[in-house]
N, C-alpha and C positions, 0 to 999 in steps of 0.2 A: 245573748239578748239584748236587745236597747228596747226599753220603753220609752214612748213619747207623750204618752197618758198622761199621768201624773204631775202636775205643774207646781213649782215654786211660786207663792204668791208674791207679786213685785210691792214693797211696802215703801213709805216717802220719809225719811228721817224728819221732815219737817214738821208731821205730826206728833211727834215729840213735845214738841215747844207749846201746843196746845191742849193734848190728850198724852201726857206720858206714861199714863196706864195702860190704855188705850195699846199705845203704840209698842209697848213694852210687852203686853200678851200677846199681840199680833207674832213679834219678832221671838219672844220667848218661844211662842211654838210652833212657828218655823223652824226654828233651830232641835226642838225637843222630836220633830215628825223627820226632818229631812236630816240635818247634822247643817245646814247650809240655811243663808235665807237671800234674796235679792233687794237691796236697796237701793234706791233712787235718791234725790235731793238731797245729797251726801255731803254738800259742802265743800270738797274741792273741787277750785275754781277750772272752769273748762277751760279756758285758756292755758293758766300753768299747765294741765293734762296734756294739751296738745302740744305746749313747748316740750314737757319729759317725753313726749313721743319722739319728737322731731332728733331730741339728744340722744336716745335710745337707740336709735337706729343708727345715727353718724356714728355712735362708737362703735358699736359692733359690724359697721362697714371698713372700719380700721383693720389694716394688715395684721395677721395673725400674728406677726412677729412682737408688733409696739401693743397689741393687746396682754400679750404673754408677757410682756413687760412690769405688767400688773397685776400679777401673780404672787402670792405666799405662800410658799409651802410648810406646810407644820402649821399654819392657821386656821383650817377645818371650814376655809372658804369665810372665814366671818366678814374678811374686808373684801375689797378690793374685788378681782378676775378670776373667774373659775372657768377653766377653759370648756370643749364641748367634751360629752362624753366622759365625766369625772364622777357624778353623784348617779347612783344605783337607789332601786326604791328597796326596803326591805323584803329579803327574801327573793329578789327578782332576779330574773338571767340573765338578762342585758340592761348594760346601763343605758341610762336617758339620751335623748338626741337632742341638747340644750347645752348652751352656755350661759354664765351669767354673773352679773355684777351687784355687790350688796355693798348699803352703804346701811352704817349704823348709828347710835346715838350718839352727838358730839359731845363729852363732860370737860368740865374744868380740870385742867392742872393739877393733879396731886388728887384726884377722886379715889373716892374706898372702892369704888367699881375698876377702878382704872386696868388691873393687872388680866381682870377676865373680859374685858369690853374694851377691843385695841384702839386706838386710833383709825381715824378714816385718811385713804388714801384717796387721792384725785385724779385722774386724765389731764393733760396737759389739754386735750384736746377730744371735744367742741369745746367750743368759747361758752362760758357760762354753764356748763356740765355742774358745776359745785353748788353755785345759787339758785341754780334751778330744784336742785333733789335734795338741798335742803330744807327749802320752800316745802318739796311737796314731803317730804318726812313727817314735818310740823304739822301739813294740812292731814293726814293719815293719823296721825297722833288723836289731835282733838276728834277726829270723826271715830276713832277708836273708842275715845274715852266716853262718847254719847252712848257709842252702843254697847258699854261695858255697863253703862248705868240702865239700860235698860234690862240686860241681863240679871244686875242685883235685884231690881224692881219683879224682874220675873220672878225671883228666885225667892222672895221676900226678905230680901236684906235691905240696907240703907242704898238709896240711890246713890249716893260716894264712896260703898264697900270698898270699892277696887283703887280709888284714886294712890292711896299709900300703897297697896300691892303694886302700882304700876310705875311709882314714881321712879324716876331713872331708869327705868325696865329695859333689858337689852332687847329691844325690839330692832328689827330688819327690814329694809328695803330693798327688794329684787328686783332687779329689770333683768329680764327673760327672754333669750332669743333662740328660737325652734328652727334652725334652719331649714330650706326646702330639702323633701325626702326625696330617694328612688321611687319607683312605680312599686317597685317590688320588695322594702323595706322590712323588715319582720318583726322589728321592734316598734313600740308607741314610742312618739315622744315622749310622755314622763308615764311609769308604770306606777301600778296602783298603788298608792300610799295612803298614807295619814300625816297631816301636821303634827308639829310638836307642839307650838306653842297657845298662848289663848284661844285669840282669833285671829284669822285671816284676813285682810280686808283686799280684796283683787278687782284690779281694772283690768281690760284689756279680753275680758271673756268672751265679747260678741262674735268673735272669730271661731268657728266651730270647732270642737275639740273636746272641750270640759264634759268631763260625766261624772258621776256618782253614783254609787253602786246602792241600790234601795234597800229595803228590809226583805222585799220577797224575792231579791238576788238577782234584780236585773240591771241593767246600766241604765241611767238615766240621764238627757242629755241635759247641761245645762243652759239656758238661752237667754239670758237676761235682754231688756231693751235694752237700746244704744245708749251710752253714755253711765248706767246701773254700775252699781257695784254689788259684789259678788261677796259676800261672808260666811264664813263656815267656823267651824266649831274645831279647837286643836285640843291634840290630846292632854294638855294640860288644864286646860278646863273640862275635860269628861273627864278626869282623874277627880280634879277638886268639886265635881258635881255626882261624882260615886255614879258614872254612866247617865245619869237622868239627862243629861246633853251630850248623846252622842258623835264621836267626833269619826266621822264618814268618810270612809275609803272613796279617794276619786284619781281620775288616771286623766291624763291628756293623751289622746288616740291619734293616729297621722291620720291625715283629710283627705275626702274624695279624691280621683285620679287628677281631677280639672285641678284640683289646688293645692297638689303637691309639689308645684314648680314657685310656691310662694311663701317666704318667712311669715311665722307667727311671731309677735310678741306679747308680753303681757308684764304688770306692775303687781306681784303679792305684798302688802304690807304684815312680815308676822309679828305680830303685837305680842310681846313676851313680858313679865312680870321683872320685879327686882331679880340678881340673880341670886339673896338670900331670901327669897317668898318660900314659906313651907308650904307647897302644894300638899294638903290632907284635905278628907272627905268633908263636905261642910256636913253638920249636925241634920241641916232638915233634909239634908239627901240620905241619911242611912236610916234605914225601917229594919223591921224583920223581916221584909220582904226581900229588900235590898241592902244587905250587913256591907259593910265598908270591903271594897275590895281589893284597894292598893294601900300599902304602906305609905307614911309618911315621907316625902322628900324634896332636898329644895329644887329650886328653878336650875341652877347650874346644874347639880349632880344631875338632873334628869335630860340638858339638854347636853351635859357629853356621853350619856349612855346611848342615846339617839344618834348623835353625831358620829359616834364609832358605827351603827349600825349600818347607816346609808354608805360610808365612805370616805365620807368628809373630814374624819379623824380616823389614823390608823391604829389598830389594837395592839 
């Protein structure tokens, strides 16, 4: 059943400048209640976003053979192109109805994380693709740092607590294309799942389809105002906070019949810590009523474990 009564409040990141504690409380409360937040005034320039949408559509309009030339087998989709019907949600019976492109962090030659964070690859067209998405990656990174600072305040940590954790982090910008679907398609565009990372920053949720599983077992449609960003808790942050901040199950359902002939595009930014960051429950999140639930694990080991579960790395 779909519930449209509960509403995720839309917050303004601009409020962080004048009232950092107030914004942190509102943002943290939305995370603790829904595992999701909606953020306006996020600082990613609108002209850059519009240029990125145009580049995304132009790339996915390329011939299938040309796109597949940027697919790198055995790399778990870390960079470049991942073809349609490759990824599957953990425990799902149908593969997801999507294709995507990954942009990662640019590291200098010889960086200590180079082995686990491969260099980006770039398509020959559309022209300006590399410059656009490196700029967008940085803009997402900046917004993510501000939101992590709010989370730190909410948890009673120093505002810059996450800075060393995410320095040179293994974050990924994903360009997503859900092609038109047949009227009788039995699958959903993206099966029910949780994200792996610390937080996800998403543009493109205005097109209907994104739903989260609320506490009462009902699916709640996520409908942000135009231009707003949807932000959600990932499993790494859930584990770090000992489930105080929940990584909420979500999905992308097929559209109503009149929209099935249309593509859906979105741009999630999966914000990851550095590969060697140890994910261990924060002491203030461990109590007699909420004992430590999972053992410590490095971000890299956890990521690889999860990529095997969703079929991007072969077991």
